[in-house]
C-alpha positions in Angstrom: -83.1 36.4 2.6 -79.3 36.2 2.4 -79.0 39.3 4.7 -81.3 37.8 7.3 -79.4 34.5 7.2 -76.0 36.4 7.5 -77.4 38.4 10.5 -78.6 35.3 12.2 -75.2 33.5 11.7 -73.4 36.6 13.2 -75.7 36.8 16.2 -75.3 33.0 16.9 -71.6 33.2 16.5 -71.3 36.0 19.0 -73.5 34.0 21.4 -71.5 30.8 21.1 -68.0 32.3 21.0 -65.8 31.7 24.0 -63.4 34.6 23.3 -63.0 37.6 21.1 -59.5 38.2 19.8 -57.5 41.0 18.1 -54.0 40.3 16.8 -51.3 42.0 14.8 -49.1 40.0 12.4 -49.6 37.4 9.7 -51.4 36.7 7.6 -53.0 40.2 6.9 -51.8 42.7 9.4 -54.5 43.4 11.9 -57.0 40.6 12.5 -60.2 40.3 14.6 -61.8 37.0 15.3 -63.8 34.7 17.5 -62.7 31.5 19.3 -65.2 28.7 19.8 -64.9 25.7 22.1 -65.4 22.5 20.0 -64.3 19.9 22.6 -64.1 21.5 26.1 -60.5 22.0 27.3 -59.0 20.2 24.3 -60.1 21.7 20.9 -61.0 25.2 19.8 -62.1 26.6 16.5 -61.2 30.1 15.4 -62.6 32.3 12.6 -60.9 35.6 11.8 -60.9 38.4 9.3 -58.2 40.9 8.8 -56.9 44.0 6.9 -53.4 45.2 6.1 -51.5 47.5 3.8 -51.6 45.0 0.9 -54.4 42.6 1.5 -57.6 41.8 3.3 -59.1 38.4 3.9 -60.1 35.8 6.4 -59.6 32.3 7.6 -60.3 29.5 10.0 -58.1 27.5 12.4 -58.5 24.3 14.5 -56.5 24.7 17.7 -55.5 21.7 19.9 -54.7 22.7 23.5 -51.9 20.8 25.1 -53.1 19.6 28.5 -51.5 21.1 31.6 -49.6 23.7 29.6 -50.3 27.1 28.0 -49.3 25.8 24.6 -51.5 25.1 21.6 -51.1 23.7 18.1 -53.3 24.1 15.1 -54.0 23.9 11.4 -55.9 26.3 9.3 -56.5 27.9 6.0 -56.9 31.5 4.7 -57.8 33.5 1.6 -57.1 37.1 0.9 -57.3 39.7 -1.8 -53.5 40.3 -1.9 -50.2 38.9 -0.7 -50.1 37.9 3.0 -47.4 39.0 5.4 -44.5 36.5 5.6 -40.8 36.0 5.5 -39.3 35.6 2.9 -41.2 38.2 1.0 -40.8 36.5 -2.4 -42.7 33.4 -1.1 -46.0 35.3 -0.4 -49.3 34.3 -1.8 -53.1 35.1 -1.5 -54.3 31.8 -0.1 -52.9 28.8 1.7 -52.6 26.5 4.6 -50.9 27.3 7.9 -49.8 25.6 11.1 -50.2 27.5 14.3 -47.8 27.2 17.2 -48.9 29.4 20.1 -48.7 30.1 23.8 -50.5 32.2 26.3 -48.5 34.6 28.3 -49.1 34.3 32.0 -50.5 37.7 33.0 -52.6 38.2 36.2 -55.5 39.9 34.3 -59.1 38.6 34.7 -60.9 37.7 31.4 -57.9 39.1 29.4 -55.3 37.0 27.8 -52.2 37.8 25.7 -50.8 35.2 23.2 -47.9 34.8 20.8 -48.1 32.6 17.7 -45.7 31.4 14.9 -47.3 30.5 11.6 -45.4 28.2 9.2 -47.4 28.7 6.0 -47.7 26.9 2.7 -49.0 29.3 0.0 -51.0 27.7 -2.8 -52.2 30.7 -4.8 -50.9 32.2 -7.1 -47.7 30.2 -6.8 -46.7 27.5 -4.4 -44.3 28.7 -1.7 -43.3 28.4 1.9 -43.1 31.2 4.5 -43.1 31.9 8.2 -45.2 34.5 9.9 -46.2 35.4 13.5 -48.7 37.3 15.5 -49.2 38.8 18.9 -52.7 39.1 20.2 -55.1 40.1 22.9 -58.1 37.9 23.8 -61.1 38.8 25.9 -63.5 36.3 27.4 -63.6 33.1 29.4 
């Protein structure tokens, strides 16, 4: 029963997603995810999973689009099997909360977007610490 429920959730997520994304950077190295419109033109949700040299894991973000700009802000959480990518290295942890400061790069490509993000992160597990990461990604969809 669990497998059927998981399969239904994945199919529904793919059907409702606005964009599919692939990024490189924090927290895990290479991430793949889906972006969902929660409030049209204002608020998106993002789920992602990733794998890197030291960890694999996933997370969720709520992203607020700033009207009339290419900027967005967000808050999210993540959990992984090992230390996440961040600077400074000694502040790394397995799980935490992160802010997202991002922008879309203006490229004249239909259905394809490129974005850059900075992630100030508060690590909660195994120790409390603060770090800063970033990511560059490609997004496909409307």
